[in-house]
N, CA, C and O atoms as a GROMACS GRO file, in nm:
protein
  524
    1MET      N    1   7.525   7.837   7.953
    1MET     CA    2   7.619   7.934   7.951
    1MET      C    3   7.737   7.943   8.070
    1MET      O    4   7.702   8.023   8.157
    2ASP      N    5   7.844   7.893   8.092
    2ASP     CA    6   7.924   7.848   8.219
    2ASP      C    7   7.974   7.996   8.312
    2ASP      O    8   7.953   8.115   8.287
    3THR      N    9   8.034   7.943   8.405
    3THR     CA   10   8.014   8.066   8.493
    3THR      C   11   8.134   8.188   8.475
    3THR      O   12   8.138   8.302   8.522
    4ASN      N   13   8.254   8.099   8.366
    4ASN     CA   14   8.330   8.203   8.321
    4ASN      C   15   8.267   8.309   8.222
    4ASN      O   16   8.294   8.429   8.222
    5ALA      N   17   8.182   8.245   8.141
    5ALA     CA   18   8.127   8.346   8.080
    5ALA      C   19   8.045   8.425   8.129
    5ALA      O   20   8.057   8.541   8.089
    6VAL      N   21   7.944   8.400   8.223
    6VAL     CA   22   7.870   8.505   8.310
    6VAL      C   23   7.962   8.611   8.373
    6VAL      O   24   7.944   8.732   8.366
    7ALA      N   25   8.096   8.526   8.458
    7ALA     CA   26   8.156   8.657   8.488
    7ALA      C   27   8.220   8.758   8.405
    7ALA      O   28   8.238   8.876   8.435
    8ALA      N   29   8.258   8.684   8.271
    8ALA     CA   30   8.296   8.787   8.198
    8ALA      C   31   8.189   8.892   8.171
    8ALA      O   32   8.215   9.010   8.192
    9GLU      N   33   8.074   8.855   8.128
    9GLU     CA   34   7.965   8.956   8.073
    9GLU      C   35   7.918   9.030   8.182
    9GLU      O   36   7.865   9.138   8.157
   10TYR      N   37   7.930   8.982   8.330
   10TYR     CA   38   7.929   9.100   8.448
   10TYR      C   39   8.034   9.202   8.464
   10TYR      O   40   7.997   9.310   8.510
   11ARG      N   41   8.148   9.186   8.437
   11ARG     CA   42   8.233   9.264   8.444
   11ARG      C   43   8.254   9.356   8.326
   11ARG      O   44   8.306   9.465   8.350
   12LEU      N   45   8.220   9.326   8.198
   12LEU     CA   46   8.214   9.400   8.067
   12LEU      C   47   8.097   9.494   8.129
   12LEU      O   48   8.119   9.612   8.156
   13ALA      N   49   7.964   9.430   8.149
   13ALA     CA   50   7.870   9.547   8.219
   13ALA      C   51   7.905   9.660   8.304
   13ALA      O   52   7.867   9.775   8.284
   14HIS      N   53   7.984   9.615   8.405
   14HIS     CA   54   8.030   9.709   8.488
   14HIS      C   55   8.133   9.797   8.445
   14HIS      O   56   8.128   9.911   8.492
   15TRP      N   57   8.225   9.772   8.366
   15TRP     CA   58   8.302   9.869   8.280
   15TRP      C   59   8.206   9.934   8.189
   15TRP      O   60   8.224  10.054   8.164
   16GLU      N   61   8.124   9.882   8.144
   16GLU     CA   62   8.055   9.982   8.034
   16GLU      C   63   7.976  10.086   8.116
   16GLU      O   64   7.957  10.196   8.064
   17GLN      N   65   7.935  10.063   8.226
   17GLN     CA   66   7.896  10.165   8.342
   17GLN      C   67   7.992  10.284   8.380
   17GLN      O   68   7.969  10.404   8.395
   18ILE      N   69   8.123  10.202   8.393
   18ILE     CA   70   8.226  10.313   8.442
   18ILE      C   71   8.254  10.401   8.296
   18ILE      O   72   8.251  10.521   8.323
   19VAL      N   73   8.276  10.380   8.172
   19VAL     CA   74   8.328  10.425   8.071
   19VAL      C   75   8.203  10.526   8.032
   19VAL      O   76   8.232  10.639   7.994
   20ARG      N   77   8.091  10.495   8.039
   20ARG     CA   78   7.983  10.581   8.046
   20ARG      C   79   7.981  10.706   8.157
   20ARG      O   80   7.941  10.818   8.123
   21ALA      N   81   8.028  10.679   8.292
   21ALA     CA   82   8.037  10.777   8.369
   21ALA      C   83   8.116  10.862   8.326
   21ALA      O   84   8.080  10.980   8.324
   22LYS      N   85   8.252  10.822   8.279
   22LYS     CA   86   8.374  10.905   8.263
   22LYS      C   87   8.317  11.001   8.157
   22LYS      O   88   8.324  11.122   8.176
   23ILE      N   89   8.247  10.942   8.022
   23ILE     CA   90   8.232  10.997   7.950
   23ILE      C   91   8.105  11.138   7.958
   23ILE      O   92   8.101  11.236   7.882
   24ASP      N   93   8.030  11.112   8.052
   24ASP     CA   94   7.925  11.203   8.095
   24ASP      C   95   8.017  11.288   8.218
   24ASP      O   96   7.968  11.396   8.251
   25SER      N   97   8.113  11.257   8.269
   25SER     CA   98   8.178  11.366   8.365
   25SER      C   99   8.229  11.449   8.282
   25SER      O  100   8.241  11.557   8.340
   26GLY      N  101   8.272  11.455   8.156
   26GLY     CA  102   8.338  11.563   8.084
   26GLY      C  103   8.514  11.572   8.110
   26GLY      O  104   8.596  11.633   8.042
   27LEU      N  105   8.533  11.494   8.223
   27LEU     CA  106   8.688  11.490   8.247
   27LEU      C  107   8.786  11.420   8.172
   27LEU      O  108   8.755  11.326   8.098
   28SER      N  109   8.908  11.463   8.186
   28SER     CA  110   9.006  11.394   8.125
   28SER      C  111   9.011  11.226   8.159
   28SER      O  112   8.953  11.183   8.259
   29GLY      N  113   9.070  11.154   8.085
   29GLY     CA  114   9.062  11.021   8.146
   29GLY      C  115   9.165  11.034   8.277
   29GLY      O  116   9.107  10.990   8.377
   30LYS      N  117   9.278  11.073   8.302
   30LYS     CA  118   9.356  11.086   8.368
   30LYS      C  119   9.290  11.154   8.498
   30LYS      O  120   9.300  11.095   8.606
   31ALA      N  121   9.225  11.273   8.492
   31ALA     CA  122   9.128  11.364   8.601
   31ALA      C  123   9.021  11.238   8.668
   31ALA      O  124   8.984  11.230   8.785
   32PHE      N  125   8.989  11.154   8.563
   32PHE     CA  126   8.864  11.095   8.602
   32PHE      C  127   8.906  10.948   8.708
   32PHE      O  128   8.856  10.898   8.809
   33CYS      N  129   9.009  10.921   8.632
   33CYS     CA  130   9.082  10.785   8.732
   33CYS      C  131   9.128  10.824   8.842
   33CYS      O  132   9.113  10.756   8.943
   34SER      N  133   9.193  10.946   8.844
   34SER     CA  134   9.219  10.994   8.991
   34SER      C  135   9.080  10.997   9.078
   34SER      O  136   9.058  10.936   9.182
   35GLN      N  137   9.001  11.076   9.012
   35GLN     CA  138   8.885  11.102   9.114
   35GLN      C  139   8.813  10.968   9.142
   35GLN      O  140   8.755  10.963   9.250
   36GLU      N  141   8.806  10.871   9.074
   36GLU     CA  142   8.719  10.748   9.085
   36GLU      C  143   8.836  10.644   9.183
   36GLU      O  144   8.798  10.562   9.266
   37GLY      N  145   8.977  10.671   9.150
   37GLY     CA  146   9.039  10.566   9.238
   37GLY      C  147   9.064  10.451   9.153
   37GLY      O  148   9.088  10.342   9.206
   38ILE      N  149   9.061  10.464   9.022
   38ILE     CA  150   9.104  10.366   8.906
   38ILE      C  151   9.240  10.385   8.865
   38ILE      O  152   9.286  10.499   8.854
   39ARG      N  153   9.323  10.264   8.837
   39ARG     CA  154   9.454  10.280   8.763
   39ARG      C  155   9.412  10.319   8.615
   39ARG      O  156   9.320  10.264   8.555
   40GLU      N  157   9.488  10.416   8.566
   40GLU     CA  158   9.478  10.469   8.425
   40GLU      C  159   9.499  10.376   8.326
   40GLU      O  160   9.441  10.404   8.221
   41HIS      N  161   9.577  10.250   8.324
   41HIS     CA  162   9.603  10.192   8.228
   41HIS      C  163   9.482  10.078   8.264
   41HIS      O  164   9.434  10.019   8.166
   42VAL      N  165   9.433  10.044   8.395
   42VAL     CA  166   9.320   9.940   8.382
   42VAL      C  167   9.199  10.034   8.306
   42VAL      O  168   9.135   9.980   8.216
   43TYR      N  169   9.176  10.143   8.335
   43TYR     CA  170   9.054  10.205   8.271
   43TYR      C  171   9.067  10.200   8.120
   43TYR      O  172   8.970  10.173   8.049
   44TYR      N  173   9.196  10.228   8.068
   44TYR     CA  174   9.194  10.211   7.914
   44TYR      C  175   9.211  10.079   7.853
   44TYR      O  176   9.229  10.064   7.732
   45TYR      N  177   9.208  10.001   7.921
   45TYR     CA  178   9.230   9.881   7.881
   45TYR      C  179   9.085   9.807   7.868
   45TYR      O  180   9.053   9.728   7.779
   46TRP      N  181   9.005   9.853   7.978
   46TRP     CA  182   8.861   9.823   7.986
   46TRP      C  183   8.781   9.894   7.892
   46TRP      O  184   8.677   9.848   7.846
   47GLN      N  185   8.841  10.038   7.855
   47GLN     CA  186   8.763  10.123   7.769
   47GLN      C  187   8.797  10.049   7.612
   47GLN      O  188   8.703  10.051   7.533
   48ARG      N  189   8.884  10.006   7.581
   48ARG     CA  190   8.913   9.917   7.460
   48ARG      C  191   8.816   9.801   7.440
   48ARG      O  192   8.752   9.772   7.339
   49ARG      N  193   8.822   9.731   7.576
   49ARG     CA  194   8.730   9.586   7.555
   49ARG      C  195   8.584   9.638   7.545
   49ARG      O  196   8.510   9.572   7.473
   50VAL      N  197   8.524   9.767   7.617
   50VAL     CA  198   8.393   9.791   7.571
   50VAL      C  199   8.379   9.838   7.446
   50VAL      O  200   8.274   9.820   7.385
   51ARG      N  201   8.493   9.912   7.389
   51ARG     CA  202   8.423   9.939   7.234
   51ARG      C  203   8.429   9.844   7.150
   51ARG      O  204   8.367   9.861   7.045
   52GLU      N  205   8.508   9.712   7.169
   52GLU     CA  206   8.539   9.621   7.114
   52GLU      C  207   8.387   9.532   7.116
   52GLU      O  208   8.331   9.495   7.012
   53ALA      N  209   8.341   9.512   7.238
   53ALA     CA  210   8.215   9.469   7.253
   53ALA      C  211   8.117   9.536   7.192
   53ALA      O  212   8.051   9.463   7.118
   54ALA      N  213   8.080   9.655   7.196
   54ALA     CA  214   7.990   9.733   7.133
   54ALA      C  215   8.002   9.735   6.957
   54ALA      O  216   7.900   9.746   6.889
   55CYS      N  217   8.133   9.723   6.898
   55CYS     CA  218   8.136   9.698   6.759
   55CYS      C  219   8.071   9.582   6.704
   55CYS      O  220   7.993   9.584   6.609
   56GLU      N  221   8.123   9.440   6.795
   56GLU     CA  222   8.082   9.317   6.785
   56GLU      C  223   7.930   9.314   6.774
   56GLU      O  224   7.876   9.238   6.692
   57ARG      N  225   7.845   9.411   6.870
   57ARG     CA  226   7.720   9.383   6.874
   57ARG      C  227   7.652   9.437   6.789
   57ARG      O  228   7.544   9.390   6.751
   58VAL      N  229   7.715   9.567   6.736
   58VAL     CA  230   7.655   9.632   6.609
   58VAL      C  231   7.675   9.541   6.491
   58VAL      O  232   7.574   9.518   6.424
   59THR      N  233   7.775   9.490   6.457
   59THR     CA  234   7.834   9.401   6.353
   59THR      C  235   7.723   9.280   6.351
   59THR      O  236   7.672   9.242   6.246
   60LEU      N  237   7.695   9.230   6.466
   60LEU     CA  238   7.623   9.116   6.470
   60LEU      C  239   7.478   9.142   6.432
   60LEU      O  240   7.417   9.071   6.352
   61SER      N  241   7.428   9.243   6.490
   61SER     CA  242   7.293   9.314   6.478
   61SER      C  243   7.230   9.346   6.309
   61SER      O  244   7.114   9.343   6.270
   62LEU      N  245   7.359   9.378   6.231
   62LEU     CA  246   7.352   9.440   6.112
   62LEU      C  247   7.253   9.281   6.033
   62LEU      O  248   7.262   9.160   6.055
   63PRO      N  249   7.174   9.354   5.950
   63PRO     CA  250   7.117   9.222   5.868
   63PRO      C  251   7.220   9.192   5.752
   63PRO      O  252   7.280   9.284   5.698
   64ASN      N  253   7.243   9.039   5.710
   64ASN     CA  254   7.318   8.992   5.619
   64ASN      C  255   7.465   9.051   5.640
   64ASN      O  256   7.536   9.081   5.544
   65SER      N  257   7.511   9.069   5.796
   65SER     CA  258   7.656   9.100   5.790
   65SER      C  259   7.741   8.988   5.796
   65SER      O  260   7.705   8.882   5.847
   66LYS      N  261   7.846   9.005   5.750
   66LYS     CA  262   7.944   8.882   5.749
   66LYS      C  263   8.068   8.923   5.826
   66LYS      O  264   8.120   9.035   5.824
   67GLN      N  265   8.114   8.806   5.899
   67GLN     CA  266   8.210   8.818   5.989
   67GLN      C  267   8.378   8.898   5.938
   67GLN      O  268   8.449   8.881   5.840
   68ILE      N  269   8.386   8.960   6.020
   68ILE     CA  270   8.536   9.044   5.970
   68ILE      C  271   8.633   8.950   6.011
   68ILE      O  272   8.627   8.903   6.124
   69SER      N  273   8.735   8.911   5.919
   69SER     CA  274   8.849   8.862   5.971
   69SER      C  275   8.910   8.922   6.068
   69SER      O  276   8.892   9.043   6.084
   70ALA      N  277   9.007   8.839   6.162
   70ALA     CA  278   9.082   8.888   6.285
   70ALA      C  279   9.165   8.969   6.227
   70ALA      O  280   9.182   9.079   6.280
   71ALA      N  281   9.239   8.934   6.102
   71ALA     CA  282   9.370   8.983   6.075
   71ALA      C  283   9.371   9.016   5.921
   71ALA      O  284   9.449   8.962   5.843
   72PRO      N  285   9.282   9.105   5.886
   72PRO     CA  286   9.258   9.123   5.733
   72PRO      C  287   9.379   9.185   5.649
   72PRO      O  288   9.449   9.280   5.684
   73ALA      N  289   9.390   9.118   5.538
   73ALA     CA  290   9.483   9.180   5.442
   73ALA      C  291   9.536   9.328   5.445
   73ALA      O  292   9.449   9.411   5.420
   74VAL      N  293   9.619   9.359   5.462
   74VAL     CA  294   9.675   9.507   5.405
   74VAL      C  295   9.651   9.539   5.267
   74VAL      O  296   9.699   9.471   5.176
   75ARG      N  297   9.574   9.646   5.244
   75ARG     CA  298   9.564   9.686   5.101
   75ARG      C  299   9.527   9.849   5.129
   75ARG      O  300   9.473   9.891   5.231
   76PHE      N  301   9.568   9.926   5.017
   76PHE     CA  302   9.574  10.057   5.002
   76PHE      C  303   9.452  10.081   4.878
   76PHE      O  304   9.423  10.001   4.790
   77ALA      N  305   9.394  10.212   4.903
   77ALA     CA  306   9.319  10.225   4.797
   77ALA      C  307   9.283  10.384   4.801
   77ALA      O  308   9.271  10.433   4.913
   78GLU      N  309   9.266  10.459   4.698
   78GLU     CA  310   9.258  10.591   4.684
   78GLU      C  311   9.116  10.642   4.757
   78GLU      O  312   9.014  10.585   4.717
   79VAL      N  313   9.105  10.713   4.830
   79VAL     CA  314   9.013  10.768   4.886
   79VAL      C  315   8.929  10.908   4.851
   79VAL      O  316   8.976  11.010   4.900
   80GLN      N  317   8.820  10.920   4.778
   80GLN     CA  318   8.763  11.039   4.755
   80GLN      C  319   8.716  11.087   4.870
   80GLN      O  320   8.651  11.008   4.939
   81ILE      N  321   8.733  11.202   4.911
   81ILE     CA  322   8.667  11.295   5.053
   81ILE      C  323   8.503  11.323   5.003
   81ILE      O  324   8.488  11.365   4.888
   82ALA      N  325   8.431  11.311   5.052
   82ALA     CA  326   8.294  11.351   5.018
   82ALA      C  327   8.254  11.493   5.106
   82ALA      O  328   8.285  11.510   5.224
   83PRO      N  329   8.198  11.563   5.046
   83PRO     CA  330   8.175  11.692   5.122
   83PRO      C  331   8.114  11.646   5.274
   83PRO      O  332   8.079  11.529   5.287
   84VAL      N  333   8.104  11.726   5.371
   84VAL     CA  334   8.064  11.711   5.489
   84VAL      C  335   7.922  11.728   5.489
   84VAL      O  336   7.889  11.821   5.416
   85ALA      N  337   7.825  11.670   5.547
   85ALA     CA  338   7.678  11.686   5.544
   85ALA      C  339   7.676  11.797   5.613
   85ALA      O  340   7.747  11.810   5.713
   86THR      N  341   7.594  11.896   5.568
   86THR     CA  342   7.561  12.008   5.634
   86THR      C  343   7.411  12.018   5.737
   86THR      O  344   7.321  11.938   5.710
   87PRO      N  345   7.396  12.081   5.812
   87PRO     CA  346   7.284  12.070   5.903
   87PRO      C  347   7.145  12.066   5.836
   87PRO      O  348   7.040  12.024   5.885
   88ASN      N  349   7.168  12.120   5.708
   88ASN     CA  350   7.021  12.104   5.614
   88ASN      C  351   6.991  11.973   5.540
   88ASN      O  352   6.887  11.946   5.479
   89SER      N  353   7.110  11.892   5.556
   89SER     CA  354   7.091  11.753   5.483
   89SER      C  355   7.083  11.650   5.584
   89SER      O  356   7.094  11.532   5.551
   90ILE      N  357   7.063  11.688   5.716
   90ILE     CA  358   7.044  11.600   5.818
   90ILE      C  359   6.908  11.619   5.847
   90ILE      O  360   6.858  11.731   5.848
   91SER      N  361   6.830  11.489   5.875
   91SER     CA  362   6.671  11.505   5.892
   91SER      C  363   6.668  11.397   6.010
   91SER      O  364   6.718  11.285   6.002
   92VAL      N  365   6.600  11.452   6.125
   92VAL     CA  366   6.595  11.361   6.228
   92VAL      C  367   6.409  11.379   6.266
   92VAL      O  368   6.357  11.488   6.292
   93THR      N  369   6.341  11.260   6.262
   93THR     CA  370   6.192  11.268   6.272
   93THR      C  371   6.139  11.185   6.365
   93THR      O  372   6.220  11.102   6.406
   94GLY      N  373   6.010  11.178   6.419
   94GLY     CA  374   5.998  11.117   6.498
   94GLY      C  375   5.839  11.115   6.483
   94GLY      O  376   5.778  11.204   6.424
   95ASN      N  377   5.772  10.993   6.548
   95ASN     CA  378   5.634  11.020   6.549
   95ASN      C  379   5.593  10.962   6.672
   95ASN      O  380   5.667  10.894   6.743
   96MET      N  381   5.450  10.994   6.701
   96MET     CA  382   5.367  10.952   6.834
   96MET      C  383   5.364  10.823   6.827
   96MET      O  384   5.309  10.793   6.933
   97GLN      N  385   5.391  10.709   6.761
   97GLN     CA  386   5.378  10.581   6.780
   97GLN      C  387   5.539  10.506   6.825
   97GLN      O  388   5.575  10.389   6.825
   98GLY      N  389   5.608  10.628   6.861
   98GLY     CA  390   5.755  10.574   6.931
   98GLY      C  391   5.848  10.567   6.821
   98GLY      O  392   5.951  10.515   6.862
   99THR      N  393   5.858  10.604   6.669
   99THR     CA  394   5.951  10.566   6.553
   99THR      C  395   6.014  10.671   6.560
   99THR      O  396   5.962  10.782   6.568
  100LEU      N  397   6.138  10.647   6.556
  100LEU     CA  398   6.246  10.755   6.523
  100LEU      C  399   6.344  10.701   6.390
  100LEU      O  400   6.389  10.589   6.366
  101HIS      N  401   6.355  10.823   6.319
  101HIS     CA  402   6.418  10.798   6.203
  101HIS      C  403   6.542  10.898   6.179
  101HIS      O  404   6.521  11.019   6.182
  102ILE      N  405   6.645  10.858   6.161
  102ILE     CA  406   6.773  10.965   6.141
  102ILE      C  407   6.830  10.918   5.969
  102ILE      O  408   6.865  10.812   5.916
  103ASP      N  409   6.819  11.037   5.932
  103ASP     CA  410   6.877  11.041   5.762
  103ASP      C  411   6.961  11.131   5.743
  103ASP      O  412   6.922  11.247   5.744
  104ILE      N  413   7.117  11.097   5.719
  104ILE     CA  414   7.223  11.142   5.684
  104ILE      C  415   7.282  11.101   5.581
  104ILE      O  416   7.321  10.985   5.588
  105PRO      N  417   7.304  11.164   5.474
  105PRO     CA  418   7.362  11.138   5.373
  105PRO      C  419   7.457  10.991   5.358
  105PRO      O  420   7.564  11.000   5.417
  106GLY      N  421   7.442  10.906   5.313
  106GLY     CA  422   7.492  10.782   5.315
  106GLY      C  423   7.461  10.702   5.455
  106GLY      O  424   7.535  10.606   5.476
  107LEU      N  425   7.368  10.728   5.545
  107LEU     CA  426   7.332  10.653   5.652
  107LEU      C  427   7.214  10.693   5.684
  107LEU      O  428   7.183  10.812   5.680
  108SER      N  429   7.124  10.589   5.725
  108SER     CA  430   6.994  10.610   5.739
  108SER      C  431   6.935  10.501   5.892
  108SER      O  432   6.929  10.378   5.889
  109ILE      N  433   6.912  10.556   5.966
  109ILE     CA  434   6.874  10.481   6.111
  109ILE      C  435   6.739  10.481   6.127
  109ILE      O  436   6.682  10.590   6.120
  110THR      N  437   6.665  10.369   6.150
  110THR     CA  438   6.527  10.389   6.183
  110THR      C  439   6.490  10.291   6.298
  110THR      O  440   6.499  10.172   6.271
  111ALA      N  441   6.450  10.324   6.417
  111ALA     CA  442   6.399  10.267   6.534
  111ALA      C  443   6.284  10.261   6.562
  111ALA      O  444   6.216  10.358   6.527
  112ASP      N  445   6.226  10.164   6.626
  112ASP     CA  446   6.075  10.185   6.658
  112ASP      C  447   6.102  10.195   6.830
  112ASP      O  448   6.209  10.222   6.883
  113ALA      N  449   5.978  10.167   6.895
  113ALA     CA  450   5.964  10.190   7.026
  113ALA      C  451   6.014  10.053   7.105
  113ALA      O  452   6.051  10.051   7.222
  114LEU      N  453   6.006   9.937   7.012
  114LEU     CA  454   6.036   9.818   7.077
  114LEU      C  455   6.224   9.817   7.075
  114LEU      O  456   6.291   9.770   7.167
  115TYR      N  457   6.268   9.865   6.979
  115TYR     CA  458   6.417   9.864   6.997
  115TYR      C  459   6.455   9.875   7.130
  115TYR      O  460   6.376   9.937   7.202
  116PRO      N  461   6.561   9.828   7.182
  116PRO     CA  462   6.618   9.833   7.314
  116PRO      C  463   6.712   9.970   7.313
  116PRO      O  464   6.815   9.985   7.247
  117ALA      N  465   6.660  10.050   7.389
  117ALA     CA  466   6.721  10.200   7.406
  117ALA      C  467   6.883  10.155   7.438
  117ALA      O  468   6.955  10.230   7.371
  118GLU      N  469   6.947  10.079   7.500
  118GLU     CA  470   7.070  10.046   7.552
  118GLU      C  471   7.145  10.007   7.393
  118GLU      O  472   7.256  10.045   7.355
  119GLN      N  473   7.080   9.949   7.343
  119GLN     CA  474   7.141   9.923   7.197
  119GLN      C  475   7.168  10.004   7.090
  119GLN      O  476   7.264   9.987   7.015
  120LEU      N  477   7.033  10.147   7.074
  120LEU     CA  478   7.040  10.221   7.030
  120LEU      C  479   7.164  10.322   7.054
  120LEU      O  480   7.241  10.367   6.969
  121ALA      N  481   7.164  10.345   7.189
  121ALA     CA  482   7.261  10.417   7.248
  121ALA      C  483   7.408  10.390   7.209
  121ALA      O  484   7.492  10.478   7.187
  122SER      N  485   7.427  10.249   7.204
  122SER     CA  486   7.551  10.198   7.203
  122SER      C  487   7.593  10.206   7.047
  122SER      O  488   7.712  10.222   7.020
  123LEU      N  489   7.517  10.199   6.965
  123LEU     CA  490   7.528  10.220   6.823
  123LEU      C  491   7.541  10.356   6.806
  123LEU      O  492   7.643  10.387   6.746
  124LEU      N  493   7.464  10.454   6.842
  124LEU     CA  494   7.530  10.595   6.844
  124LEU      C  495   7.645  10.613   6.870
  124LEU      O  496   7.727  10.652   6.787
  125LEU      N  497   7.671  10.588   6.988
  125LEU     CA  498   7.812  10.610   7.044
  125LEU      C  499   7.928  10.562   6.984
  125LEU      O  500   8.032  10.627   6.986
  126THR      N  501   7.917  10.439   6.924
  126THR     CA  502   8.004  10.405   6.837
  126THR      C  503   8.037  10.446   6.694
  126THR      O  504   8.142  10.434   6.632
  127LEU      N  505   7.922  10.497   6.659
  127LEU     CA  506   7.924  10.586   6.517
  127LEU      C  507   7.999  10.723   6.542
  127LEU      O  508   8.079  10.776   6.465
  128VAL      N  509   7.954  10.772   6.675
  128VAL     CA  510   7.998  10.900   6.706
  128VAL      C  511   8.161  10.890   6.734
  128VAL      O  512   8.226  10.982   6.684
  129ARG      N  513   8.223  10.804   6.797
  129ARG     CA  514   8.337  10.779   6.805
  129ARG      C  515   8.423  10.700   6.680
  129ARG      O  516   8.536  10.657   6.700
  130SER      N  517   8.375  10.690   6.589
  130SER     CA  518   8.423  10.629   6.484
  130SER      C  519   8.434  10.767   6.362
  130SER      O  520   8.495  10.756   6.255
  131CYS      N  521   8.365  10.888   6.404
  131CYS     CA  522   8.347  10.987   6.325
  131CYS      C  523   8.488  11.081   6.365
  131CYS      O  524   8.509  11.188   6.309
   0.00000   0.00000   0.00000
């Protein structure tokens, strides 16, 4: 890995921490940036880069994932809206061996104690933001 790539990874990791701090603060983007002395447009630039990197990590970690074209063809399709999951249809279980299983209609996530917590947090954050 060359020095430019290492520097880019370092900057991305630094801004991931800042984006997480903003989310944890509960402040608006404007208020957080003002408090931290960050230019708002710079924050939103890096927030987009962090989100893109998180999506890329999730895509690459999926089994049998195919690369998504950078410029997909524009197509329209009719969409049927499914009923929203009710709390009774969401199941979260765990066991003493450190296995976590989340089951929501149409989505199932299972992670064991060896799965990196940062990746699980990034996956869940990406899913929450996409809803």
